[in-house]
N, C-alpha and C positions, 0 to 999 in steps of 0.2 A: 306641478311635479309629478314624474311619475315614482310608483312605489319602489322599481328599481333603483332610479338615480337617488332616491331618498334613501334608500337602504345603502347603497354604495357610499354615499356621503358620510353616512354615520359610521361605517367600517372603517373608511378612509380617515376619520377624526380618531377612531380607537387607535388604529395603528399608529397616526402621529403622537399621540399621547404616549403609546408605550415605547415608542423610540426617543422620545425626548426625557422621560423619567429619570433616567440614570443622570444625563446631563444637569437637570435641576438640582440633583444632588451634590454634583460636583461644584464646590465654592470657587469663587473667584478671589484672587488675594490683593487684587490692584483697584485703586480706588483713585479718583480725580484728587490732586495735589494742588490746592488753591483753586483760583477762578480763571476764565479764559482771558486771555491780554493780547494786545497787538503786538506780535512778536517783531514785526518789522518797522514799528513806529507807524506814524501818520504818514503817508508817503502821497505825493501828488499822482495824479492818473490812477490807472487800474492795476492792481497786482493780482495776478492770476496762475493758475496751475503750478502750485508750489511744489517742492521736493526737498526732502530734508535727509541728512546724514550724520550721525553721532557716534562718537568714541566714548571712552572714558572721561575725558576732560572737555568734553563739548564737541562743536562740528561746524556745518554749515548748513545755512538754508538758501536756497535758490528758486527763482520764478521769473516768469517773464512779465514785462509791463509796457506800457505805451509812452513811456517819457524818457527813459535812461538813456539811448544814444540818440534822440533826435529825429528818428526815420523809422517809423513802424514798430513792430515789437523789438525788444531788447531782453538782454539778460541780467538780472540783478541779482545780489547776494548779500547776505549778513553772515557775520561770524556769529556762534551761538556759545556762550561759556558755558561753564561747567553748571552753573544754577539753571540752566536752560534758559536763559534771558539772552536778548540780543546785547553784543558790545560793539560799542563804535557806530559810525554811520553805514549805511548802504553803499556798495561798489558795483561797478560796473565790471561784467565777466568778459562779454565779447569786445574784441577790437573792431573788427569790421562792422559796418552798420547799414550798408546797401541791402534792401528787402528786410524781410522778417527773420528776426533769431527767435526760435520757439522751442517747446517740448524741453527744458534744460532738466538735466539730471546730476547730482553730485554724490561722490563717494569720499568717504576720510580715510586718509591714512594713519596708520597706528602713530606715527610722531606729530599729527595735527595738521598736515598738509591736505590737499583736496585734489581729486580730479573733477573737473566739470566737463559735461557734454550737451550738445544741442543740435539740432538743425537750423541751417541758415541759408538765406538766398530767396530769391523770387519763387512764387508758388509754381510748383511743376520741375523748378531746377534746384531745388535744395542739396545739401552736402550736409555731412555730418562733421561737426568741428569738437575739438577738445582744446582745454587750457588747463594747465597743472600749476598748482599753488604750493609753494614750499613751507616747511613747517613755521617759518616765521612770519607767514601771512602774505608773502610778495610772491609774484608769479614766478614760475620757473621757465614759462614759456609763454610764447603768443598763441595765436588762434593756430591751431594744428588741423589740417585736413584728415581725417579719420580714413575714411573709404578711399581704396586705391582705384575701384570702377568708377566712373564718373559720368557715364552715360545715363540720360533721364534724371532721376531724383532718388535720394535716400532720404527716409524720414524714421522717426519713432526710435531715437537712441535709448539705450540703457548702458549702466555702468555697474561695476563692483571691483573693491579692492581685495586681490586674493591675499591667502595667508602668507604668501612668498613676498608681497610687498609690490608685484605686478598689478597692472590693472587690465581688465577686460570689458571692451566696448563691444556692444551687438546693435543692430539696427536693421530696418526693411529697405531693401535695394530694389527698384523697378525694372524688371524685365532681364536681371543679371542672369537668373538662372533657367533662363529660357521659356519661361512663362510670364506671370504677372508679377507679383511680389514674391522675394526670397529673402531670409534670414542670413545674415552674415556676421562674423566676429573677427575682432582684432585684438592682440594684446600689445600692451604698452610697458615699458619700464616706469618706475617711479618719478622718473625725470622726462617723461614722454617721449622716450625713444621708441620707435618701432621695433616689436620682436616678431621674427617670422612674418609671414604675408596673411591678408585677410582670406577667411576661410568659409565655405557654405556650411551652413547649420543644419538646415532641413534636407532628409533626404527624399521625401515627396516633394515633386516640382511642379505637380498639377495645381493650376489656379493659383490662387495667393498664399503665401506663408509670411506672416506680418506680425506687427505689434509685439516684439519680444519684451522679456524681462529677464534679469540676471541676479544671481546672489552667488557669492562665494560660499565655500564648504570648508569647515574649521578644520578638516583633514587635509586639507589642498585640493584644487581643484575648483570646479566652479559647476552650476546647472542653470540651464536657460528653459525657458518656456516661451511658447509663441500660439498664435492663432495659426490653424491650419484649415484652409477651405478646401472641402472635398465633394465627390459626387457620390451618394450613397442609396440604397434601396431600404436601409433598416428604417422597421417600423418606429413611429414615435410612440413612445410610451410614457405616460404621466399620471403619477397618482394611482399606478395599478391598472389602469386603463390602457388598450392599445389603441390611439388616437387615428393613426393613419397607417394602413397596410398595402397601400398603392404601390406595385412593384417597379413602376417607372422611376429611372434614377433622378434625384433631385438633389441641389446643392446644399452643404451644410457647413457650418463651422465649428471645429472642435480645437481643444487646448493639447498640444504636444508639449513633450519636454525631452530633453536628452543631458547627460552627464559627461563631465571632462575632466581630464587631467590637467594639471596645472600648466602644462607646455602647450595645452590647446588640443590635445589629441583625445578623441571622443573613447569613453569607456564602454560604448555599446551604441546600440540602435536608438532611434527616437521612438516614444512611445506615448500612447493616448493617456491623457490624464482625467478628462472627464469621462462619464459612463457612456456606453454607446447606445443613446437614447433618440438620436436624430434630432437633439434641439441645437439651437444656435448658441455658440459661446463667443466671448469678447473679453478684453480688457484682463489679461493673465497678471496676476502678481505672484510673487515667490519670497520665500524666506526661509533660512537656516537657522536649526537648533543648535545648542552647544554640542548636542551628541551627533551632529551629522545628518540628523532628519530634516526633512523640508516639508513645508506647508504650501501649497498652492491654492489661491483663490482666483476667482473669475466670474464674469457677469454671464448668466445663462437665461434666455428667452423661452419663456414656457409658451405652449402651442395650442393648449386645449381650454386655458381658463381665461375668461374675456376679462377678468377682474385681475389678473396677476400676469405681469407682462414680463419685465427684467428682475430676476432676482440674483442673489450672491451664492455661489457655491464655493466648495473647498474640498479638499483630498488631502490626506498626509501621506507621506512615503518615509521609508527609511535610508538610510544613507547608500544603500546600494540601487536606490530608485525602485524599490518592491513596495507596491500598495498597502497601507496598513488598514484600509478602511475603503469603503464605496464612496462616491461623492455625495456629498450632502448638502443641504441649503442651511445657509449659515443664518440669514436672516429670519427673525420670527414675523415682524410684521410684511404683508405680503401685498397688500393691495398696491396697485400702479407700478412704479419701477424704482428697483432698488441696483444700483450699478457702480461700476469703477471702483471695485474695491483696491485696498492697500494694506500690504501685512508686514508686519516685523516681529523679532523675536528676542526673548530673555529667558536665557537657558533653555527649559524645553517648553516654556510658555509662549504662546502666541497671540498677538492682538490682529484684529481685521478691522478695518473702518471702510465706509462707501458712502455715497450719497443716496439719499431716500426721497422721494417727491411727496411732499405734502404730510409726510408722517408727524413733523414738529407743529403743526398747525398753520404752517405758513407755506412757502413754496420748497425748494430744495433744502434738506436738513442732513447734517453729520451724524452717523450712526456708528455704533463698534459692536463689537462681540471679542470675549477671549476664548481662546482654544487651547487644549492640550497638545502635546505632542504626537498624540496617537488620534488627534482630531475630535477629541470629546469637548463639547461646550463646556464652558466653564462659566457658570451664573447665567445672567440673561443678557439681553440686547439692551444697548442703552443708548441715550442720546449724549452727544459730545459737546455741539455748540450750546450755550445758555442762551444767547440772543438768537430769537427765531423771525424777526421781521425780514420780510423777502429771503433771499438767497444766501445760503452757506453750503458750499460745495467744493469739488475738486481737493479732497482730503488728501494728506500724505501722512505717513506714520515712520518714526524710526526709534530705535533703543539705543540706550547706552551700553548696553551689553551686561549690565549689573542688576538695576532694579527698577529702572524707569522706563517709561514710553514718553514720546512727545508725539501730540497730533497736531497738524497744521492744516489751515485750510483758507478757503477764499471767502470773505463776508462783505455783504453789501453795507455800505455805511451811509449811502447817499451823497447829494451835491457832487461838487466838479469831481471829488476823488471818490468814484463810486464803490471801489471795492478795494479793501486792505486785507492782510493776512491777520489771522488769528491762530492761538494756540492754545493748547491745555495741556497739562503734565498729569501722568497717571503713575504711580508709584506703588510698590509692594509694602513700603513703609512710609508713614507719614513723617518721618524725621526730617527736620529742616536743613535744606541743602545750604552749605557754606557759602557764602558770596566769593566771587573771584577777587584776585589780588587787585587792589586799586591801581589806578594811574597817578603818579606824581610828577608834578611839573614844578620847575624852578623859575619864576618869571624874575626879569630884571628891571625892578622897579625903584624910580627915584623919587624923592620928595622935592618939595618946591625950591629947596637948597641944593639939589643934585645931590644928596646923599643916598646911599643904597638902603633900602628896607627889605631885610632878609626876610624871606617867606617862602613856603611851599604850599602849593595849592594840589590837593587830593580829590581826585574823583572817582566814581566806580558806576558801572551799570546799575540801573534801577532794577530792582528784582521784581519786575511786572507779574501779575497773577498771583503773588503771595501777599497774605494780609498782613503787610508791613505796616506797625505802627510808627518806627523810628528806627535810624541807622545809628550805632555808636562807632567812635573812632578813637584808636588807641595808639600811642606814640611810644616808640624804642620800646617795646615790650612791657610797658606798664600794666599791671591789673587795673587801673584806674580808668575810667573813661575819661577822655580828654574833651569829648562834646559829644553830644547827642542831638541829631537834627533829622528834619524830615526830608530836606532834601539830598541830593548825591553828590554834593560837592561843598567842600569846607577849606579854608584857608589856615594855615599853622603859621602864627606869628611869634614875636617874643624870643626867636632864635638868633644864634650866632651867625655871622658871616663863616663861610667855609666849613660848615658843620653838616654831618650827614645823618639823616633821621629815618626810622623805619616805621610804616604806618601800616596798621590793618583795621578791618572792618568787621563788624557783626551786626545784626538785626534783631528787634524786638518785634514779635506780633501782637496783633490787636488782642489774643487770647494769653499773651503774658510771656509767652515761649521766647528762648534766646536761641539764636543759630550757634554753630559753631564760629570760631575766627577765621576771616580769611588768609592766605598767605600774606606774607609781609612785602610791601613794595618799598624802595628806598630812594631818596632824593638828596642832594646836596646843593646847599646854597652857593651863591658866588662869593668872591672874597670882598667885593663891594668896591675895589677901585674900578675907576670908570674913566673911560677915553672919549668925552662928547656923548655918552650915553651908550657907551660900547664895553662890556667888561675887558678888563686887563687879559683874562685868560683867553678871551675869544681871539684879541690883537696879537697877543704873544703867539698864538697856535698857528695864526696864519702870516704874520709879518716878522716873525723872531723876537727875541727877547729886548731888543735895544729901541727904547720909546723913542728915542731922537730920530728914527727912521722910519717911524710908522707914518701912513699918509692919514690925511684927514678923514673924520668920519663922513664928511661931504665928497669926497673924492670917489670917483668912480675907477678904482684901480685897475680893472681889468677890462674897461671899455665896453661893457656889455649893456649899459644904460641904467644900472642899479648902482647906488653909490654903496659905501660900505657900511653905513649904518640900516639901509633897507636890506643889504645881504644877511646882515647879522640877524634881523627881525625875520627874514625868510628862511634862514637855515640853509643859505646856499655858499658856496665857496667864493671868495671876493677875489681870488686871483686866476681864476678860471672864468673865461668868458663863455664857455657853454654850460655853466652852472649859474642859471639866475632864474628867478621865478617870474613868469610872464602871466599876468592874469587877464582875461578878457571877457567881455560879454558878447555872445552870440545868439542872435536871433535865429530860431528853428521853428520848424511846423509844428512843434509840440511846446513850444515856449521859449522864454529866454534864459539860457544857461551861462552861469559863470564857471569858467574853465580855467584851470592852470596846470603847468607842470608839476610834477611832484617827486620827490626822491623815495624810490619804494621803501618801506619800512618808517617811513615818515609819520608823524601824527599831526594833522593840520585842523585848524577852526576856522570858518567861515565867520566873519564879523560884518556886521550891518550899522549903518549910521545915518541920519537924516540931517545932520548939520556939519560934520567934521571937526566939531569941538572935542576939546578934551575931555575924556569922560563919557562920551556919548556913543562910544562902541560897544554894541551888545552881541553875545555869540547868536548866530543865526543856526539853529540845529545844532545836533551833537557833534563831539569831534569825530574826525574823519580818519581812519587808518589807509595809508597809500598802500594798495597791493600791488600798484604798477607805476609807470612813469607820468602818468596824466590823470586827471579826476577833474569832474564838473558836478554842479549841484543846478537843479531847477530853483529860479529866483522870481520873485515878484516884478516882472519888467512892468507892470503899469503904474507904479510908483512915480509920481511926479518929481520927488527928491530923495533918491536913495544913494548910499555910497556904500561899496563892499569892498572889503579887504581879506585876505588870506593870511594868516599867520603861522608859522611852525611851531608846535608845542615840544615836538622831540625829532 
């Protein structure tokens, strides 16, 4: 090593230490809450490229997998409750299944609804689709084609819900701006109606403008960022050295941004985000703080250091789009590659996460760093994933807007289901989150003498990732615990027919702490009078109060192939021939699926038996909330004697 290079390295090291010393003094208020946990549960196939969006009371997780729709990649989602645990089962988002459905994104509304976007179709012919979910968890729309220009293909969607409740969707479109890729956007109403027309975002149309990111601004409007490919003669400057001074034009990729009003009108011209150092940039991510400031993060490829390829850079801007600092490197571990950042904000604090190669001692790992609103590092870089075997990658991050962040990533678990989704909570306070309200179901059970046995079954989502020792159930506002259990289901017995009861849940941790109580959920038992296994209340509601005119339980009153007893069990209408549950097993390239038509808003349970004998039916998976009119699950199609049925719980 030459003396000059040695002296330079020492000087560069001194500059680096001087530059980060203030950041070391700035303390990070956030820490992991509990352990990592499988937020989507154990799912068949591979769950990859997650995205998550949260509000004050939870939100939605979305991803692509290779089993959900029977043909290539499809889009799956799960509701996330206020404890940042998954609620009910996974549901399919996309209706169409021809080709691959990929690159899903989600944004939640203030009322608890959500907007999902993705790219779908054969490679080279994809378009951008959206589907809107209402506050009650049911779909407000089918698959909506977002892009108006349909020549060639459109990819890489992003979505954000604006402060006025409208939705902005942005994407890359091939050939539309007269060059290669261009960036476009479209605004929708909360119900999925198109507002205005799609508009070109990028002003420079030379080469490709692609890979957009979007964020709503708290004061109204939104900000977009994207990769802009350009020709430049700028010298490449790295670590204080001019690495390349050739005046011949060369291609580079920068990060550009632009601010917009809520109606889609630009507030000004596009602007460069990264420094003008000639290095290649990719994977922009953007988030906004409560004061209207924004932080952008991206991948940036070094040009002069052979041990340092991709790094994560960031820059802070005020609400007017004016930079608050120079672009800076976020990651402190620089060997190899650190790439594909994602970012979210709580107040004026930001969290950036990314994938890093070999840093956790195995292959890919997920790492993070907290930043202040002015771009100052808060504390040091940290590992997110606890499991380090093989690959942990594709991180996404969201905040509840209050005091918590949630990081979700793809983790290798081995076997036929190679990749599942894992998560880690981060919070400014280690106060235990209250569990969500339980779900209460009143089964109609008869003993051997056909006498009704009044009871209420109460269940609740497991608080995975938290050190729960046991759950406690309270009945009718009593301060006395009715039962302590290590499971997430319990049956209340010894109650009267036609009685209503409220149930609440809390939990104790392994270190002796007790959480707050959940909100109460209520259930009412049946009267007990039954007509061949069907409650009187149900028969009267559908066939009138005169018992003498009632059809038999074994009659098919509407000719749809299901008798009245089966219609009661399925939760369908016995006088409507179009209201019937049809369950079928379908063989697909991805395995055997059990499918059925569902009532949106209903809650269903798949059960399995090997003998059809009474008492042999057991739950197969968790209860499933019906977001739309159809649902299906992958089942074991290799079993020589397995029977399936679907019952409606609500």
